[in-house]
Structure formats: C-alpha cells, structure tokens
C-alpha positions as CSV (number, residue, x, y, z in Angstrom):
1,M,266.1,-64.3,55.0
2,N,266.5,-66.2,51.5
3,V,263.6,-65.7,49.3
4,P,264.4,-67.8,45.6
5,A,265.4,-65.8,43.5
6,R,262.7,-67.5,40.7
7,L,260.1,-65.6,42.8
8,L,262.6,-62.2,43.7
9,H,262.0,-61.7,39.7
10,Y,259.2,-61.9,39.2
11,L,258.0,-59.4,41.9
12,V,260.4,-57.5,39.8
13,A,258.9,-58.0,36.7
14,H,256.0,-56.7,37.5
15,Q,257.4,-54.3,40.2
16,I,256.2,-55.2,43.7
17,P,258.1,-54.1,46.3
18,L,259.1,-57.3,48.2
19,A,257.5,-56.4,51.6
20,T,258.0,-58.7,54.3
21,Q,256.5,-60.5,57.6
22,D,259.2,-62.6,60.1
23,H,257.1,-65.5,61.9
24,A,258.0,-68.3,64.4
25,H,258.1,-71.6,62.3
26,S,255.4,-73.1,61.5
27,R,254.6,-76.6,60.0
28,S,251.5,-76.3,58.4
29,S,249.1,-73.6,56.9
30,A,247.1,-73.3,59.8
31,E,250.1,-73.2,62.1
32,T,251.7,-69.8,60.3
33,A,248.6,-67.8,59.8
34,R,248.5,-68.7,64.2
35,S,252.4,-67.3,64.5
36,A,251.7,-64.2,61.9
37,Q,248.8,-63.1,63.1
38,V,246.7,-63.2,60.4
39,P,243.5,-64.0,58.9
40,A,244.1,-67.5,57.4
41,H,241.6,-67.2,55.4
42,Q,244.0,-64.2,54.2
43,L,246.8,-66.0,53.5
44,A,247.3,-67.2,50.2
45,K,248.4,-71.0,50.4
46,A,249.6,-73.5,46.9
47,V,248.4,-76.9,46.4
48,I,250.3,-78.9,43.4
49,V,248.1,-81.3,42.2
50,E,248.6,-83.6,39.5
51,D,246.7,-85.5,36.5
52,D,247.4,-89.1,35.7
53,G,249.3,-87.9,32.6
54,G,251.8,-85.8,35.2
55,R,251.1,-83.2,34.7
56,C,250.6,-80.7,37.4
57,V,248.8,-77.2,38.6
58,M,249.4,-75.0,41.3
59,A,245.9,-74.4,42.8
60,V,246.2,-71.1,45.6
61,L,243.4,-70.6,47.6
62,P,242.8,-69.1,51.0
63,S,244.8,-71.2,53.8
64,D,241.4,-72.4,56.2
65,R,239.8,-73.9,52.7
66,H,240.7,-77.1,51.3
67,V,240.6,-78.2,47.7
68,H,238.1,-79.4,46.4
69,L,239.3,-82.3,44.0
70,G,236.3,-83.0,41.7
71,R,235.2,-79.3,40.5
72,L,239.4,-78.0,40.0
73,A,239.0,-81.2,37.9
74,H,235.9,-80.2,36.4
75,L,237.2,-76.7,36.1
76,L,240.8,-76.7,34.4
77,D,238.8,-79.6,32.0
78,R,240.9,-83.0,32.9
79,R,239.1,-86.4,34.3
80,A,241.8,-87.1,37.5
81,L,244.0,-85.0,39.9
82,H,245.1,-86.4,42.8
83,L,247.7,-84.2,45.5
84,A,251.5,-84.0,44.2
85,D,253.5,-86.0,46.5
86,E,256.3,-84.6,48.8
87,S,258.8,-86.0,46.1
88,R,257.3,-83.9,43.1
89,L,257.1,-80.6,44.9
90,A,261.2,-80.8,45.7
91,E,261.6,-81.8,41.5
92,L,259.7,-78.4,41.1
93,F,261.1,-75.8,43.6
94,P,264.1,-77.0,44.6
95,D,264.8,-74.2,46.0
96,C,262.3,-73.7,48.6
97,E,261.6,-75.2,51.9
98,A,258.9,-78.7,51.8
99,G,256.2,-76.9,52.3
100,A,256.9,-73.1,52.0
101,V,256.2,-72.8,48.4
102,P,254.9,-69.2,47.4
103,A,251.2,-69.2,45.4
104,F,252.7,-67.7,42.0
105,G,253.4,-70.8,40.0
106,T,254.5,-69.4,36.9
107,A,257.4,-67.8,38.5
108,W,258.3,-71.6,37.9
109,S,257.0,-72.0,34.8
110,L,253.9,-74.1,37.0
111,D,250.6,-73.6,35.1
112,T,248.4,-71.9,37.8
113,V,245.0,-72.2,39.2
114,I,242.8,-68.8,41.8
115,D,240.5,-69.6,43.5
116,D,237.1,-67.1,44.0
117,E,237.3,-66.6,47.4
118,L,241.0,-65.1,47.4
119,D,239.3,-62.1,46.0
120,S,237.6,-60.8,49.3
121,A,239.7,-62.0,51.6
122,G,241.0,-59.1,52.5
123,V,242.5,-56.1,51.9
124,T,246.4,-57.4,52.7
125,L,247.1,-60.9,52.0
126,Y,250.0,-63.2,52.6
127,V,251.6,-65.7,50.9
128,E,254.6,-68.2,51.8
129,C,258.3,-66.8,51.1
130,G,260.4,-70.1,50.2
131,D,261.1,-71.3,53.9
132,H,258.7,-71.8,57.4
133,E,260.0,-68.4,59.2
134,H,258.9,-65.2,56.5
135,L,255.4,-64.7,54.9
136,L,255.5,-62.0,51.3
137,C,252.7,-59.0,51.9
138,L,250.7,-58.0,49.3
139,Q,248.0,-55.7,48.8
140,R,244.6,-57.0,47.6
141,D,245.8,-54.8,44.6
142,Q,249.3,-56.3,44.4
143,F,248.2,-59.5,44.0
144,R,245.3,-59.3,41.4
145,E,248.3,-57.8,39.1
146,L,250.7,-60.6,40.0
147,T,247.7,-63.1,39.3
148,Q,245.8,-61.1,36.6
149,D,246.4,-63.8,33.6
150,M,245.8,-66.7,35.3
151,P,243.1,-68.6,35.4
152,R,239.8,-68.2,38.4
153,G,237.0,-70.2,39.7
154,H,235.6,-71.8,42.9
155,F,237.5,-75.2,43.5
156,S,237.9,-74.9,47.5
157,A,235.3,-75.7,50.0
158,D,235.5,-75.3,53.9
159,R,238.4,-77.3,55.9
160,L,236.4,-80.9,57.2
161,H,237.1,-80.0,61.9
C-alpha cells in the first residue's frame, strides 16, 4: 500500500493513527463498498466540482448518495458548478489513482465541504486511501476531528436507480 504522503502528514498532524482495510480492486464507490463489505452510507466519497472561474472544491458525501449541484452551489454561494474532469483530478491529485481520492481535500490545499449525512452515517467511516485496494478506517470522532474546520451542509440527494 502506498498512502500519499499528504494524507499521512494530515493524519499525523491530527494525531490520528493509520488504520486501513484491504479490499479487492474496485472501480467505483459502490463496488468498493461491496468489495470491502462495508455499508455504502459509511463510505465517504470525494467529488471534485469546479466553478466557471476554474476554482475547485471537494464535496464529501456518503457513497450511496450523489451531489445535488444546485444545493451545493447555493451552500457555497457560487453561481454554477460542474463536475471536474479526469485531467483536472490528475492535476490536483498526482499522488492518487484516478477515482480513489481521499476525502480530505485540505491535505491537498483544496477547499472541502462535508455533507450533513455523514454526521449520522455510523460509528465507523471509511475513506479511500489514494488507491483502489485500501480504505482508511476512522471512528466517527476521528472523522469529526479531521473535518471540524470544514463547512457542512445538506447538498446530497438519493442516487437515481
């Protein structure tokens, strides 16, 4: 496992020990939850959105929900938001595999906002570790410690099936 140095430094700075869970290679957050045998609502996924001025924000929400861009734009007081493309993600997170970005954008100097749904997601939360085979395991209090200075709000919606 090759945990990005920025994530390790972020955990050390907050005195959070590294605890991980291995799982079979996965290509989506839904597949990750199934493979790791963790509740999808307890897997915090990072979604990078960008405004028309090119400013990016990381939105963190349960993996069984999706970002409601209108709600998020209103919460952030931005006119228009769209999902960042893969090339932008590679530029922002060169030390992570595509689609396996840890849900702590501040470790990469990126503004981050947390969906309220995660505050009641469960006792244990799981976060991508920067690759498609490992999850960071955090107790709810540890997650709150790591995200305490990040704005929170309700910007997710049920996934469309």
